[in-house]
C-alpha positions in Angstrom: 269.3 -31.9 91.0 271.0 -34.0 91.0 273.0 -35.5 93.7 273.6 -38.9 93.0 276.9 -40.7 92.9 278.7 -39.2 95.9 279.2 -39.6 99.8 276.7 -37.8 101.8 275.8 -39.2 104.8 273.3 -37.4 106.5 270.7 -35.4 105.5 269.7 -32.8 108.6 266.4 -31.0 108.6 268.1 -27.5 107.0 269.2 -29.6 103.7 266.4 -28.5 101.5 265.1 -26.2 103.6 265.2 -23.3 101.0 264.6 -25.6 97.9 261.1 -24.8 98.2 260.5 -24.8 93.7 262.6 -28.5 94.1 260.5 -30.9 91.7 263.1 -33.4 90.8 266.1 -34.5 93.2 267.9 -37.9 93.0 270.4 -39.0 95.8 270.8 -42.4 94.6 274.3 -44.4 95.1 275.4 -42.0 98.2 275.9 -43.1 101.6 272.8 -42.0 103.7 272.2 -43.4 106.8 270.3 -40.8 108.7 267.4 -38.7 107.4 265.9 -35.9 109.4 262.3 -36.2 109.8 262.2 -32.6 108.5 264.4 -33.3 105.5 261.6 -32.6 103.1 259.5 -30.1 105.3 259.1 -27.3 102.4 259.2 -29.5 99.5 255.9 -29.2 99.0 255.8 -29.2 94.9 258.3 -32.4 94.9 257.4 -35.1 92.9 259.8 -37.2 92.4 262.6 -38.3 94.8 265.1 -40.7 94.5 266.8 -42.2 97.4 267.8 -45.4 96.2 271.0 -47.3 96.9 272.0 -46.0 100.5 272.1 -47.2 104.3 269.3 -46.5 105.2 267.8 -48.3 107.8 264.5 -46.7 109.4 262.2 -43.9 107.6 260.6 -41.2 110.1 257.3 -41.6 109.7 256.5 -38.0 108.7 259.3 -37.9 106.1 257.2 -37.2 103.1 254.2 -35.5 104.8 254.7 -32.5 102.9 255.1 -34.1 100.0 251.7 -34.0 98.5 252.2 -33.6 94.9 254.8 -36.4 94.9 254.3 -39.2 92.1 257.9 -41.3 92.1 259.6 -42.5 95.0 262.7 -44.5 95.1 264.1 -46.2 98.4 265.3 -49.7 96.4 268.2 -51.5 97.2 268.6 -49.8 101.2 268.5 -51.5 104.5 264.9 -50.5 105.7 263.9 -53.0 108.3 260.6 -50.9 109.6 257.9 -49.1 107.5 255.5 -46.8 109.7 252.3 -47.2 108.4 252.1 -44.3 108.0 254.9 -43.1 105.7 252.8 -42.0 102.9 249.6 -41.4 104.3 249.7 -37.7 102.6 251.1 -39.1 99.5 247.9 -38.9 97.5 249.2 -38.6 93.9 251.6 -41.9 94.2 251.6 -43.8 91.5 255.5 -45.5 91.9 256.8 -46.6 94.7 260.0 -48.9 95.0 261.1 -50.7 97.8 262.6 -53.7 96.6 265.8 -55.0 97.8 265.8 -53.7 101.8 265.3 -56.0 105.2 261.9 -55.4 105.9 259.9 -57.5 108.3 256.3 -56.7 107.8 253.9 -54.1 106.0 251.3 -53.0 108.0 247.5 -53.3 106.9 247.1 -49.4 106.3 250.6 -48.6 104.7 248.9 -48.5 101.4 245.4 -46.7 101.9 246.1 -43.4 100.7 247.5 -44.0 97.8 244.9 -44.6 95.6 247.0 -43.7 92.4 249.3 -46.8 92.7 250.3 -48.1 89.7 253.8 -49.6 89.8 254.8 -51.1 93.3 258.0 -53.4 93.9 258.5 -54.5 97.5 260.9 -58.3 95.9 263.7 -59.0 97.9 262.4 -58.4 101.0 262.2 -60.7 104.5 258.2 -60.5 104.5 256.4 -63.9 104.6 253.1 -63.1 105.0 250.9 -61.0 103.2 247.3 -59.8 104.2 244.7 -60.4 102.4 243.3 -56.4 102.4 246.8 -54.9 102.0 246.0 -53.4 98.8 242.4 -53.1 99.0 242.5 -49.3 98.0 245.1 -49.4 95.1 242.2 -50.2 92.4 244.9 -48.5 90.3 247.8 -50.9 90.5 248.7 -52.8 87.4 252.2 -53.8 87.7 253.1 -55.5 91.3 256.3 -57.5 92.1 256.8 -59.5 95.8 259.0 -61.8 94.1 261.6 -63.7 96.4 259.9 -63.1 99.9 258.7 -65.7 102.2 255.5 -66.0 101.4 253.8 -69.7 101.8 250.1 -68.9 100.8 248.2 -66.7 98.8 245.3 -65.5 100.4 241.5 -65.7 97.7 241.0 -62.4 98.6 244.6 -61.4 98.3 244.1 -59.3 95.4 240.6 -58.9 95.0 240.6 -55.4 94.8 243.4 -55.1 92.0 241.2 -55.7 88.6 244.2 -53.8 86.7 246.6 -56.1 87.6 248.6 -56.6 84.5 251.9 -57.7 85.8 252.0 -60.2 88.5 255.9 -61.4 89.7 255.9 -63.8 92.7 258.7 -65.7 91.8 261.3 -67.1 94.3 258.9 -67.7 97.1 257.9 -70.7 99.2 254.4 -71.0 98.0 253.0 -74.7 98.3 250.2 -74.3 96.8 247.3 -72.1 95.0 243.6 -71.9 95.3 241.4 -72.1 92.1 240.0 -67.8 93.0 243.5 -66.6 93.9 243.4 -64.6 90.7 240.1 -64.8 89.7 239.0 -61.1 89.3 242.1 -60.1 87.5 240.8 -59.9 83.7 243.6 -57.7 82.7 246.4 -59.9 83.8 248.9 -60.5 81.3 251.8 -61.9 82.9 251.8 -63.8 85.8 255.4 -65.2 87.7 255.1 -68.0 90.3 258.9 -69.5 88.8 261.3 -71.2 91.6 258.1 -72.3 93.9 257.2 -75.0 96.0 253.5 -75.1 94.2 251.9 -79.4 93.9 248.5 -78.5 92.5 248.2 -77.0 89.0 244.6 -74.9 89.7 242.4 -75.8 87.1 242.4 -71.8 86.2 245.6 -71.6 85.4 245.9 -75.0 83.3 245.6 -74.0 79.8 
């Protein structure tokens, strides 16, 4: 179902109540500000949802609770400030998540714990200043991670220790001043690493060519 580029402002509990067979939904580029916690309560077959380019400030913690088949969630270019740690708890098949271009100031340690199939994660252009050393601990399949344009000052040596399949890692336009020699020690499949436009003063031996 494609409802993109309209003038929708609110999604209530009845909006998709009878669409139990819905598998693909785009609500991109509307003017949505509010989403009821039960909007997708019957969307048990939904595997793709795009709510990008709206004006959403917060997401109900149980919005995607019944979307057990969902694989793609696009929430980029909204105004989300808070992300409840259980928002994606039941989305065990999720492999693509885009939260870029929001106003998120922090992400709790357990936010992605149940998303073990996650491969593509976009978090760039938010207001986060610190990335927990274990935030990606259960995302061993993660291959593409973008945390550019944050306020990050430090990359902990253990931040990516559980992400051996990372192929693309983007950390550009942050405020990183120093990188440990062991920051990327487990990333044997890494093909592209972007640390441009930071304030790095040292050159880790293992990154020197």
